[in-house]
C-alpha positions in Angstrom: 0.4 -68.1 85.9 -1.7 -70.6 87.8 -2.3 -68.2 90.7 -3.3 -65.4 88.4 -5.8 -67.6 86.6 -7.4 -68.7 89.8 -7.6 -65.1 90.9 -9.2 -64.1 87.6 -11.8 -66.8 88.0 -12.5 -65.8 91.6 -13.0 -62.2 90.7 -15.3 -63.0 87.7 -17.3 -65.5 89.8 -17.8 -63.0 92.6 -18.9 -60.3 90.2 -21.5 -62.6 88.6 -22.8 -63.5 92.0 -23.0 -59.8 92.9 -25.2 -58.9 90.0 -27.4 -61.9 90.7 -26.5 -64.0 87.7 -27.5 -67.7 87.8 -26.2 -70.5 85.7 -28.2 -73.3 84.2 -27.5 -76.4 86.4 -27.4 -78.7 83.3 -24.4 -77.0 81.8 -20.9 -78.6 82.0 -19.1 -75.2 82.1 -20.3 -72.2 84.1 -20.4 -68.8 82.6 -17.6 -67.8 85.0 -15.4 -70.5 83.4 -16.3 -69.4 79.9 -15.4 -65.8 80.6 -12.2 -66.9 82.5 -11.1 -68.9 79.4 -11.5 -65.9 77.1 -9.7 -63.5 79.5 -6.9 -66.0 80.1 -6.5 -66.4 76.3 -6.0 -62.6 76.0 -3.8 -62.4 79.0 -1.4 -65.2 78.4 -1.8 -66.6 74.9 -2.2 -63.5 72.6 -5.9 -64.2 72.2 -5.4 -67.8 71.0 -8.4 -69.5 72.7 -7.4 -73.0 71.5 -4.1 -72.8 73.4 -5.9 -71.4 76.5 -8.4 -74.2 76.4 -5.7 -76.9 76.2 -3.7 -75.3 79.0 -6.7 -75.0 81.4 -7.8 -78.5 80.7 -4.3 -80.0 81.0 -3.8 -78.2 84.4 -7.2 -79.5 85.6 -8.3 -76.0 86.2 -11.4 -76.5 84.0 -11.6 -80.3 83.5 -15.0 -80.1 81.7 -13.7 -77.9 78.9 -16.0 -77.6 76.0 -14.9 -78.3 72.4 -14.0 -75.3 70.3 -17.3 -74.8 68.5 -19.5 -75.1 71.6 -17.2 -72.8 73.5 -17.5 -70.1 70.8 -21.3 -70.4 70.7 -21.4 -70.0 74.5 -19.0 -67.1 74.3 -21.1 -65.3 71.7 -24.2 -65.9 73.7 -22.9 -64.1 76.8 -21.2 -61.2 74.9 -23.5 -58.6 76.5 -23.0 -60.2 79.9 -19.2 -59.7 79.5 -19.7 -56.1 78.6 -22.0 -55.6 81.6 -19.5 -57.3 83.8 -16.7 -55.0 82.7 -18.8 -51.9 83.3 -19.9 -53.2 86.7 -16.3 -53.6 87.6 -15.6 -50.2 86.3 -18.2 -48.8 88.6 -16.6 -50.5 91.6 -13.2 -49.1 90.6 -14.6 -45.6 90.3 -16.1 -45.8 93.8 -12.9 -47.2 95.4 -10.7 -44.7 93.6 -9.8 -41.4 95.4 -8.8 -39.9 92.1 -11.0 -37.2 90.5 -9.2 -37.1 87.2 -9.9 -39.4 84.2 -8.4 -39.7 80.8 -10.3 -40.1 77.5 -8.8 -41.0 74.1 -9.0 -43.5 71.3 -6.8 -45.9 69.5 -7.3 -47.8 66.2 -7.4 -51.6 65.8 -7.2 -52.8 62.2 -9.0 -55.9 60.9 -6.6 -56.2 57.9 -3.9 -54.2 56.1 -5.0 -51.6 53.5 -4.0 -53.8 50.6 -6.5 -56.5 51.8 -9.5 -54.3 52.3 -11.3 -55.5 49.3 -10.9 -59.2 50.4 -12.0 -58.7 54.0 -15.1 -60.8 54.9 -15.7 -59.8 58.5 -17.6 -56.7 57.5 -17.9 -54.5 54.4 -18.6 -50.8 54.9 -16.8 -47.6 54.0 -17.3 -46.2 57.5 -14.8 -48.7 58.9 -12.0 -47.2 56.8 -10.4 -44.6 59.0 -7.2 -42.4 59.1 -4.4 -42.4 61.6 -3.0 -38.9 61.6 0.1 -39.7 63.6 1.2 -42.4 61.1 -0.2 -40.7 58.1 -1.9 -43.8 56.8 -5.4 -45.3 56.5 -6.6 -48.4 58.2 -9.7 -50.7 58.1 -11.2 -51.5 61.4 -12.6 -50.0 64.6 -11.7 -47.2 67.0 -11.6 -48.1 70.7 -12.8 -45.2 72.8 -11.3 -45.7 76.2 -11.9 -43.9 79.5 -9.3 -44.6 82.2 -8.4 -43.4 85.6 -5.4 -41.2 86.0 -3.4 -44.3 86.9 -4.3 -45.9 83.6 -7.0 -48.4 84.7 -9.8 -48.7 82.0 -13.3 -48.2 83.5 -15.4 -47.6 80.3 -15.0 -48.3 76.6 -17.0 -48.4 73.4 -16.2 -49.5 69.9 -16.9 -47.2 67.0 -16.2 -47.6 63.2 -12.8 -46.5 62.0 -14.0 -43.3 60.3 -16.0 -42.1 63.3 -14.8 -38.9 64.8 -13.7 -38.9 68.5 -16.4 -36.4 69.4 -19.0 -39.2 68.9 -17.6 -40.9 71.9 -19.0 -38.2 74.2 -22.5 -39.4 73.3 -21.6 -43.1 73.0 -19.8 -43.5 76.4 -21.9 -43.6 79.6 -19.5 -41.2 81.4 -21.1 -42.4 84.6 -18.7 -40.6 87.0 -19.1 -39.1 90.5 -19.9 -35.4 90.5 -16.9 -33.0 90.6 -14.7 -35.2 88.5 -12.6 -34.1 85.5 -12.1 -35.8 82.1 -9.0 -34.9 80.2 -9.0 -35.3 76.4 -7.4 -33.9 73.3 -8.8 -31.3 70.9 -10.7 -33.9 68.8 -13.3 -34.1 71.5 -14.2 -30.4 71.2 -18.0 -30.0 71.5 -19.1 -26.9 73.5 -22.7 -28.1 73.9 -21.7 -31.4 75.4 -19.2 -29.6 77.7 -21.9 -27.3 79.0 -24.4 -30.1 79.4 -22.0 -32.3 81.4 -21.1 -29.4 83.6 -24.7 -28.4 84.3 -26.3 -31.8 84.7 -23.6 -34.0 86.1 -21.0 -31.5 87.4 -18.4 -33.3 85.3 -15.7 -31.0 83.9 -14.5 -31.8 80.4 -10.9 -30.6 80.1 -10.3 -30.5 76.3 -7.1 -29.4 74.7 -7.9 -26.2 72.8 -7.1 -25.6 69.2 -5.5 -22.4 68.0 -8.8 -21.1 66.6 -10.9 -22.2 69.6 -13.5 -19.9 71.0 -12.6 -20.9 74.5 -8.8 -20.4 74.8 -6.9 -21.6 77.9 -4.4 -19.8 79.9 -0.8 -21.1 79.4 -0.7 -22.8 82.8 -4.1 -24.6 82.2 -2.9 -25.8 78.8 0.3 -27.2 80.4 -1.7 -29.0 83.1 -4.0 -30.6 80.5 -1.1 -31.7 78.3 0.9 -33.1 81.2 -2.1 -34.9 82.7 -3.4 -36.6 79.5 0.0 -37.6 78.2 0.0 -40.9 80.3 -2.9 -42.5 78.3 -0.6 -43.1 75.3 1.4 -45.4 77.6 -1.9 -47.3 78.4 -2.6 -47.8 74.8 0.8 -49.2 74.1 0.5 -51.6 77.1 -2.8 -52.9 75.8 -1.8 -53.3 72.2 1.6 -54.8 72.9 0.0 -58.2 73.6 -2.1 -58.1 70.4 -1.0 -60.7 67.8 0.1 -59.4 64.4 -3.5 -59.9 63.2 -6.4 -60.8 65.5 -7.9 -64.0 64.1 -11.7 -64.0 64.0 -14.3 -65.6 61.7 -17.1 -63.0 62.4 -17.2 -59.3 63.3 -18.8 -60.1 66.6 -15.9 -62.5 67.3 -13.4 -59.8 66.5 -15.1 -57.4 69.0 -15.2 -60.2 71.6 -11.5 -60.7 71.4 -10.9 -56.9 71.7 -13.2 -56.8 74.7 -11.2 -59.7 76.3 -7.9 -57.9 75.8 -9.3 -54.7 77.5 -10.9 -56.8 80.3 -7.7 -58.7 81.0 -5.6 -55.5 81.1 -8.0 -53.9 83.6 -7.8 -56.9 85.8 -4.0 -56.9 85.7 -3.8 -53.2 86.5 -6.5 -53.1 89.2 -5.5 -56.2 91.1 -1.7 -56.4 90.6 
């Protein structure tokens, strides 16, 4: 565990230096240490930041550990930096990868059980109540739209309300991929206009599973290739969510998203540098 934590800190610190980020010299903890604490909490302590802080301080890895409230304020203050850092790392992984195939899909993360929806305090909006077709049940939370390499390494993500359709992800995600690449996704991402625009402007081919009533039907062998290729992303989702606690503890909606972001960030680091 110690070696992994040191490696995580080294990677994050190098990424911050690469994008030209400078810390305030008056601070006791650097931004690299703050981000490392959040990522280690997700990686080893099921998102429990208090346990992560205690461990890092006891092992003298971060001797000047901030108290809980100050740490949370610092973490919220650099939430956009963490998001930028992840996407910068995603760009590096895209450039280093020799794979031209990517997988796009979504998975739900609930803030609370259905019976507790009326008591939830993080956020109150009908658009966060979505439906999980595979489980035939509703949930209250967000949908994580995730773009991964064919090997299952996340390179892009975006959070959408639970009721948002998957096709909205095509406009929300950067989809900043090299020309000539292919993105495999299920039939929920059917949008012929976006398909044509991506093909013409970025030379990115959107390989969507076709519905029975689709205007653009696939040949049987193309349908098999699509189904076989995109099947692996379900394993990625189960690998990410298996480390989630029974309920993600957060006091604010922003804190909830920060923890989700840390879980995805930690999974990417584990898969990319294992």
